[in-house]
N, C-alpha and C positions, 0 to 999 in steps of 0.2 A: 736485761732491759735497761734503757737509759733511766736516769733518776726521775722521780715524779716531778712534774712541772715542766719538764723538757718539751719543747715544741715538737721535736722529732717523735718523741714517744706519743704525744697526743695525736699527732697525725697518723702514726702507724696503728694505734688502737682504734681510732675512728674508722680508718680504712678497713681494719679487720672486722669490726662490728658490723659495718654495712655489707661488706662483701660476703662474709660468712653467713650473715643473716639472710641475704638474698639467695645463697646456695642452699642452706639447710631448711629454711622455712617451707619452700615448695615441696620438700620431701618429708615433711612432718607426718602426714597421715599415711605415707608409704610404710611407716613402721608398724602399721596395723594390718596383718595379713587377712584377718577376718573381714576387713573393709575393702579388700581387693588389693592391698598393698603388697610390695615385694614380688610382684609378678604372679601372685596366686590366682588372680582373676582379671579379666578384661573389663569388668564392671565393678561398681561399688563406689562408695564415697571417696576413697583414696584416689581412684582413677579420675573421678570428676574434679577433685581438688587439683590434681596434677595438670589437668587440661587447662586450668585457668592460667597457667604459666607457660604452656606449650607454645603459643603463637610467637612470643618474643624470641624464644630459643630457636624456633624453626626459621624465623626471619634472619637471624644472625647466620644460621647454618647455610641458608640459601644465598645470602648476600656476600658473606665473607669466605665461607668454605666452598661456595659454588656447588652446593649439593642440589641435585634435581630429583624428580620422581616423587612418589606419594609419601615416602618416609613412614611406613606403617608402624614401626616400633615406637616412634615418637607419638604418633596419633593414638596408639594403644595405651599411652601413659607409662611405657617402660622406662625405668630409671637406670638402664644399663649404659654401655658405652655408645650412646646414640649421638648423632651430630647435634640434635636438639639440646641435649644436656651439656655438651661442650660449648654450644652457643650460649646457653644460660650462664655457664661458668664465666665465660669471657665477658658477657654483659655485666655480671655481678662485679667482676674485677674493675671494669671501666667505671661503672656507677660508683663503686666504693672509692676509687681513686679520686674522681671528680668531687664526690660528696665530701670526702675527708678534707680535701684542700679548701673547699668553700666553707665548711664548718669551722676549720681551724683559722681561716682568715677572718671569718665573721666575729669570732670572740678573741682576737689576738690581743686586744687591749685589756680585757678582763677574762683571762683564761678560766674556764670552768669545766664542767663535764667530768668531775672526778668519779661519777657513777659509771662511766663508760667501762673502766677496767672490770669492776664487779659484774656488770651486765654481760660483758663479753665472756668472762670466765664461766658464768652460770649457763649462758647459751651454749658454749662449746661443751661443757660437761654433760649437759642433758641431750644435746644433739648426738654426741657419741654414745651415751648410755642407751638412749631410745633406739638408735640405729643398730647397736650390737645385740640388744636383748632378743630380738626375733631370731637372729643367726645363732645365738647361744642356745636357745630353746630347740631349734631345728637340729642341733648337734647332740644335745643332751638326750632328746627323744629322737632316735636316729631316723630322721626323715630327709634331711639334706644329704646325708650319706648313709642310705639304708644298706642292709646286707647285700653282698654280691649275689646276683642271680645266675643260674646256669647259662642263660642265653648270653649274658655279658661275658661269661668265662669262655664261651665258644669263639669269641673274637680274638684274632691274633693281635699282638701288640702293634705290629706294623700297620695294621688296618685301622687303628684307633686315631681319632682326632686328638690333639694335645689335651684339650679339656677333658675328654672322656678318659684319657690315660690318668690324669690327675684324680678324677672322680673314683676310678677303680682303685687307685692307690689309697685314697682316703676311706673307701668303703671296706677294704680288706681288713683294716685294723680298727675294731670298735674301741679299744682302749685309747688309741691315739686320737680318734675323732672326738671321743668323750672328753679327753683332756683339753682339746682345743675349745670345745664349748664351755668347759668349766672355767678356763682362763678368761674367756670372753665375758662370762657371767660375773667373774670376780672383778673385772674392770668396771662392769656396769654398777655393781654394788659400791665399790670404792669411790666412783665418781659422784655418787649421790650425796656425799658428805664432804663438807669443806675441809675437815681435818685430814681426810684420806684422799682428797682429790688429786694431789700431786702423785701419790703412789698409784692411784688409778690411771692417771695419764701415762706414767711410766710403763705400767702393765699393758695399757692399750698400745703404746708406741712399740713395744716388743712384739706383742701378738699380731697387731695389724700390719706391721712392717713385713712380717713373714707372709701374711695373707696377701698383701699387695704384691709382693715379689712373686708369689705363686701365680697370682692372676696375670701378672705381666709375662711370666715365663711360659705359662701354659695357655695363654690366649683366652682366659675367662672374661666374659664381657661385663664385669663390674670393676674394671681397673680404676676408673675415675673415682667411684664412690669409696672404694677401699683406700685409695691414695689420699682422698680428702679427709678421711678419718685419721690417717697418719699425720697429716699436716695439722689438723685440729688439735690432736694430742700434743704435737710438738710445740704449738703455741702455748698450751697450758704449762708444759714443762719449762718453756723459756722464761716464764715469770719467776721460776725458782732456780734458774740455771746457776746463778752465782752461789746460792746456798748449797746446791747439790755439788758443785765443783769443790767448794770449800770443804764439805764433809767427805765426799767420796774420793777426791783426788789429792787435796792438800792435807787431809786428816786434821782439819781445824774445827774447833767448837763452833756451833752455829746457833744463833738465837732463834726463838720462835718466829714464824712468819707473821708479819703484821696482818691484822684482820682487815678485810676489805668488805665491809657490810654493804649489802644492796637491798635485801628484802627483810633483814632482821629487824629494822626499825618499823617496817610496815606490817609485818605479820608475826604473831606469837609463835613459839616453838611448836605447839600442837597443830596450828594451822599449816606451818611449813611441813611438818611430818605428814599431815594428811595429803598435801599437794604432792609430795614425793611418792607416797604409796599409791595414790590414784594415778599419777602420771606414768610412773614406771610399771606399776602393777597392771595397769590396763593393757600396756603393750605386751607384757609377758602372758597375761590371760588370753589376749587376742591371738598370740602366736600358738599357745597350747590348743586353743579351740580349732585353729586352722590346720594344725598338723596331726591332731588326735586321730582323725579317720585313717590316715596313712599309717600311723603308729599301731592302731588297733588291727589293721589288716595284716601287719607283719606277725601278729600273734595267732592268727587263724591257722589251725592245723592243716597241713597240705593234704590234698587228695592223694590216694595211693599211686595214681598215674603220673603225678607231678615229679619232675626231676630230669636227670640226664640219662639217656639210654644209648648203648652201643647196639646197633642193628646187626645181628649176626645171620639173619635169614630174611630174604626179601624176594617177593614174587609180584610181578606186575602183569596183569592180564592173564593169570594162570601160568606164566612162564617164570621160572626161577632165574634170578640175575646174580646169584651168589658166585658163580664161576666166571662171570664176565666183568669187564671194566665199563659196563654201560653207565654213562653219566647220569642216567635217571635213577640209578639205584640209591636208596637211602643208606647212609653210613652211620649217622648219629641223629638222634632226635631229642629235643629238649621240650618238655611240656611244662608250662606255667599257667597260673590262673587265667590270664587273658591272652596268652599267645602260645604259638608253637613254632619252634625253629628247627629246621632240618638241614643237616649238612649232607650234600649229595656226594656221590662218588667222584664227580667232577671237582670237588672241593668247594663248590659254591654254597653259600648259605641261602636258604629259602625261608623267609620270614612270613608267618601267617598270623591272622587274628582269629582267636577263638570266639565263637558265638554261642549263646546259651543253648543247651540241649535238654530236651525233656527227659531223656534217659541219662542217669548219672554215669553209666558205663559207656557213654558215647563221647567221641571227640568230634565236634562240628567246627570247621574252620574255613576261612577264606584267605587265599593267597593272591599274589599279583597275577596279572594277565587273566583274570577271571577264573582262576583255578579254585575249586572247592573240594573239601573233603568231608566225609562222614564215616568215621571208623569206630568200630566197637572194640573195646579193650578189656583184657582180663589179666590180672596180675596174680602170680603164684610165687611167693618169695621174692627173689630178685629178678624173676623172669616176667617179661611183659609180652603178651600176644595181641596182635592187631589184625582186624579183618574188616574190610569194607570197601568203599569206593573213593578214589581220588582222581580228579580231573576226568570223570566219566569212565575210569578204568578200574577194574577190580584189583585190590591190593591185599596182600597177606604178608605179615612180617612178625618177627619175634626179636626181642632184644634183651640185654642184660643191664641192670641198673649199674651205673658207674659214678664215681666221684672224681674230683680233680686233685692232683698232687698239691696244688697251692692250698686248697682248703683242708687237706689232711695233715699239713705241716703243724707241728706243735712247738710251743716255746721251749727253748733250751738255754739254760744259763751256762752250762759247761758242754763243749762240743767234742771233746776228745774222749768220750766214753759211750 
């Protein structure tokens, strides 16, 4: 950065303070999933708070981006890659640029505002920390990337959307996803303290650069937000760029960084600690509360009928279809708590929604085109027998429980044995 007192530095810092503030502050409550933030709900205080900033972004999107239509994602308070959010970012940049010039011109004779640097750094540190906390929790408690389900494994890679391909990749390896959440939480903790803030920013820069590139490469609709976290971390690193280059590149001794007090003169250490714990802790607690039901559902023991089945005997309307290539024959069936997926002989997938059944040994489900099923099941070892009605026709089938080679693969350190 330019030396303190330099007019260019003052201009840039004031621009950053205004622009980053206008971008991050509208997303502040979005860090609380239990309030409806993060896309967890279409209702809640977080969504109402976001709506206060929506009209300006929509105006820019309609005026400059020539977007038409109802823009439902923006109206719902979604903070993804919506035209409304790009509009707000552009507006923040313009206001930041104009505001910084006016501010710097106004105090050109008596330059002041030395508090700007400290305020900017604190705002960026906690904007990143609060934004990453909920993502870290969702990876540590595997709800962002829960275990792969048989129905997802039935999809061919070529049939997947890029984002779904990425999600399956992340869901496959629990250790890798956990490590990602651990590194995000490490960045959160390090950014909460001035002495470790630079290390936290470097950690965030590495972690979120990877995340942003994945979002860009696989079409995940949070490219803007992840990129802004990278830029925010880069600004924090920029403050210590000379010292980092001297230490890491030139191998020169480096003096301690000068302290830039902002709130140390206003609040005692116990008060500052309390603010940190409440501010960051409330986001973590909110995230845990929001994801806990999904996490608890993963621990529920599956019903004996759940899983993937290879159908080796199938009769429709009393007529066996085992020796024919009838496209209506069921080849495979996947049963999950809320859904049933059937791969037909035609190779098409038929996806159905399970409905509650009074009899635990019954599968009641509804599929597209008004088709409904009510099958009684009986399992003996790895064999499943089905008997009932589907689409007003009698069905009788039997199948063998199966697993997928992908899920049977074990970690091997040495491969030639």
